[in-house]
N, C-alpha and C positions, 0 to 999 in steps of 0.2 A: 265489515271486513275491508272494503275498499277504503274507508276512512282511516283505519289503523295503518294500512299500507302507506297512505299519503302522509300521515304524521311521521312515520318512520323515515320516509324519504326526505321529508323536510328537515328532520333532526340531523340526518347525515350530511345534507347539503350545507346547513348553516352551523355545524359543529366547528369550534375553533381548531385550526391546524396545529399538529404536534410541534413543539418548539425544538428547533435543530440545535445540536451541541455546537459550542464555539470552536472546538478543536485546538490543537496545539502542536508545535514542533519542538524537538529537544535535541540536545547533543547526546553523547553516549550516556546510557543509564546504568552501566556497570563498569567497574574498574577499581583500581587501588585507592584506598582511603588515604587522605581526604579526597573525595571525588566532587569536582565542581561541574554542575549541570546548568545549562542555559535553556530557559523556556521562553517561547514566543506564542502568544495567543493568536488565533487565526480569524477572529471575528471582530467586527466593530462593536464597541461597548462603551458606555459612559464610565465604567470602572472595571478594574481587574484586581482580584485579590487572590493571592496564592498562599495556601497553607501547606508547608513542606512536610508535615507529619513528624517533625522532630521538636515541636514546640515553638517554631519560628514561622513568621509570615512575611509577605512582601506585597507591594502593589506595583502596578505598571504592566504594560502590554508585554514587554520583554524584561525578564529578570534572570539573574544568576544566583545560584546558591551552592554553598560547599557543604557536603554531607560528611559527617563522621562515620566511622565504621558501623554498618547495620543495614537493615532493609526497610525501605520507606515507600509510602504510596501518597504522594502529594495530590492536592486538589486545586482546581481553578474555579473561582466564582466570578461570573460575568452576567451581562444582561441576558445571555442565553441560558443561564442557570449554573448549576454546580456540576462539575464532572471530574473524574479521577484520571490521573496520568498513569502510564505504565509503571510497574515497580522500579524503584531505584535500589541497586545493590552496591554499596560501598564496602570494599573488602580489605581487611587486614589479614595477612597470612605470614606466619613464621614457622620455620622448621629447624629442628636441632638434631644433631647426630653425635655419637661419641667422638671425642677429640682424637682418640687413638684406638685402633682396632687391628687385630691380627688378620692377615690375608686369609681368605676363604672362610672366615668365621661369620656367624650370624649376629646382627645387631638390630636395635630398634631405632627407627626414625620416629620422632614425635613432632606432630604438627598442631598448631593452634590457628583457628580461623574464625573471624567474625564478619558476617553472620554465619550461622551453621549451614554450610553448603559442602558438597563432597570435595574431598582432597585426594588427588591421585598422583602416583609416580609410575611412569611408563605403563599406564593402563591399570595398575594395581591400586585398589582403593584403601585408604586408611580406615581402620575400625577403631572407634573410640579414641581417635587422635594418634593411633600407633600403627606402624607397619614394619614387619620384620623383613630385612633384606640381607642378602649375602654380600660380603665385602670382596669385590674382585678388583677394586681400584680406588683411588683417592677421591673419586667424584669429580665435580661437586654433585651432591644429591639435589636435583632440581624438581620440586613438586609444584603442582598447579591446582588452582581452585577458581572457577569462574573466569578463566582467562588471566588470572593474576599468578605470578610465579614467585617462589622463594627458594633459596639454596643454602646448603650447609656442606661443609667439607670435612673429611676425616683423614688424618695421617695414618697410612696403612703400614703395618709392620710385616715385611716379607719374611720368608723362611730361608735360612742359610744352612745348607747341609754340606759337611765336609767328610769325604771318604778317602781311603788310601788304596793305592794299587801297588802290589809288590810285597816282599817279605821284609820286615824291619829287623834285619840282621846285619852284622858288621860286614861291609863290603857289598851289601846288596843295594838294590835300587828301589826307593820308595817314592812314588809320585803322589801328590796331593791334588785332589779334585774338589773344588769348592763350587757348589751349584746354588744359585739364587732362584727361589720360586716366588713370583714369576720372574723371568729374565728381565722384563722391562723395568723392574724396580730399582735398577742401578748397576753399578760395576763392582765386582769383587776385587779386593786388594789383599794380597797375602802371599806367602811362600808357595813355590811349586813343587819342591822336593825336600826330603829330609837328609840331613848330614849323617851318613852311615860309616864314617871313618873309624869311630871308636864307640864302645858301648856307652850309652847315656840315656837320660830321659829328655826327649826333645819336647819343649813347650812352644807351641805355635799359635799365632793369633791371626784371625782373618777379620776384615771389616769391609764395609761397603761405602761407595760414594753414591748416595741415593739420588734417584731421579725426582723431579718435582712431585710433591704430594706423598712421597714414600719416606719411611723412617730409615735411618742408618742402623744397621745391626752388626753385631760382632759375634764371633764364635771362636772359642779357644779349645785346642785339642792337645793332648799329651800322648806322645808315642815313645815307647821304650825300645830303644835299639839294643838288641841282645847279641851276645856272641852266637855264632852259628849253632853251637852245641845246645845251648840253653833254649834258643828259639825252636830248635827241632824237638827237644824234650817237651816244651810247653805245648806245642801243636799236637804232638802225639798223645799227650796226656789229655788234652781237650777232646780228642776223639776216642778216649777211653782205652787207649793201648797201655799195657803195663810197662811203665818206665819210671825211673827216678829223675825228678826234676832238680838236678844239682849243678848243672853246668859243666859236669865232668864227663868226658867221653869214656864210656865203659861198655862192658858186655850187655848191660841192660838196654843201652841205646841201640846196639847192633841187633839184638833180638827183637826189640820193638819195631825197628825199621824193617826187619825181615817180615814180621807179622803184617805190617802195613802193606808192603809190596805183595805179599801173598793175597791179602783181601782185595787189593785193587787190581790184581792180575798183571802186575809189573814184573820185570825180571828181578829175581831174588839175588841182588848184588850186595845188599847191605850198605850201599853208597847213596848219599843224598844228592843226587844229580839235579841239575836245573829242572828236568822233567818231573822228578820226584817232588821237588819243592812246589812246582805248579799244581801237581795233583793234591799235595797236602793242603794247599790254600783253598781248594774247592771241595775236598772230600767230606763225607759225613760218616758218623758212626755206623758200622755195619748193622744190619737188621738180624734179629733172631728168627729162627725157623719155627719155634714153638713158644706158646704162652706160659705164664707162670714163672716160678723160681726153679732153676735147674742149671745144669752145665751141658753145653753142646760141644762135641768134638767133630770138626769138619775135616775129614781125611783128605779130601781133594785139595783144600787150601792150606792144610796143615796149621790150623789155628784152633784154639780153645776159647769158647765164649762162656763167661759167667753171666747168667741171665737173671734179672730180677724184674718181676712184674711184666714179663714179656719183652723187656728191653735189655740190650747188651750193656752191662755195667763195666765189664773188663774184657779186653782182648789180649790173649796170651799166645805167644809162639809155642808150637808143639811139634813133636816129631813122633809119628806113630810107627806101627810095625813095618819093618823093611820089606817084608814079603806080602804086605797088605792084609795081614792076619788080624789086625785089631777088629774085634767083632762089631758088626753093624747091628743097631737095634736100640731099644730103650731099656736101660738097666738101672739098678738101684745100688747105692753104696751100702755094702754089708759089713765092711771091716775097715778100720782106720788105725794107723799107728803114728804116734807122735815121735818124731825123730827118725832114726834109720831103722829099716826092716831089711836086713842084708844090705844091698847097695841102693835100695830105694829110699828116698828122702821124703818124709811125711806122705806116705802113700795113702791113697783112697781107693780101696778095692771095689770094683763094681761087677766083676764076673770072674769066677775062679781066680787065676793069678794075675788077671789084667787090672791095672790100676792107673790112676793119674798120680804122678809123683815127680818130685824134683830130681834133676840129674845134671851132672856137670857139663855134658855135651848135648846141645839141642840144635842140630844142624837144620837148615831150611828145607829138608826133604825127609822122607820116611827112613828111619835108621834104627828103631828099637826092636826088641824081641816081640813086641806086640802091645806093650803099654803105651800110654800117652805121656811122653816126657815133657816137662816144663822146666824153665830156668830155676836154679836153686834159690835165687834171692826172692822169688815170688811164690815159692812152694808153700810156705806157711800161710800166706794170705789166701791162696786158693783152698788150702786145707780147711781154713775157717769158713769158707763159703760152700763146703760140701758136707753137710751134716749126715749122720747115719740115716739111711732110708731115702735120701734125696735122689732125684732122677738124673741119670747121665744118658744123653742121647748121642749116639755115634752114627754118623752118616757119611 
């Protein structure tokens, strides 16, 4: 046992020492391709042979080598043996973006990198060479991989919106407001107002002086300046009031204006004052009280609604019973007469002698014997909207 121990100790004492590595110093091992790296061996040796891993070699204690794009692991052979250097990463990185894109749209950036290492933009990593980004400016889009950067730029197309303020009628004031989104995209050039001296179709053009990286955009608008009468008729018709759109001031215009003033709670003057015009520009079609297809008579506001699918399709001025005797409730049309029935024009009877009918005089207040008077010119239209058995709501 003692002999075995002695042999083991002798073997340990006289075993040859492990050969130390030569060691080496280098310049930067990662960067844009072509990447030049300088190596210096740190030991004394009769010879030094460098294998750069790309099929080329060199000799000497200090050598320089230029690497094409890729990843390499060079080795040094010296009297101290063969050892590997740290990896060399020589990088090529390119990125592309659409030449032109709309503001706030989504586009794809495409990157190519050699060797395959992660590519990022503002902390977002490309997947399979692609990254979707939202366009909020012209860039440049600068992406990075292993400390190497590449950029691409996009010309961004902003959005130009033109709106009007005021009524496009003869003698009126119409201002034009052109807004660029975003405002930093440039300066808008174009008219500020519309000529309203005579009726005409005004064709106006806006353009921009773009800021750097932004596209110039244009926007054309056509605004028809109408006579006051026609403009009034068109606006009332758009709100579903019964009126003829013919540019001729007549009883139909007066009755439609009465109906509008009644619905909006304005004084029943029949005059399109500036306050009425302002209300016309912001008003909406009145809402029906009941769903389905029917007719509603609103005694408080003195208007009749033709309702289809729960929405008001026609607003007609009416005049109900002077004594308030027009019966409140839900009734059904039980008799109709084409033409005159005594002095009632195209009457639609819904309870005893009470009817919806045309009449020459429809003042903006209750004045009938109990029926719902409507203007003569619209009586046949309403007659066609009130079939036998249809419902008439009076409230």
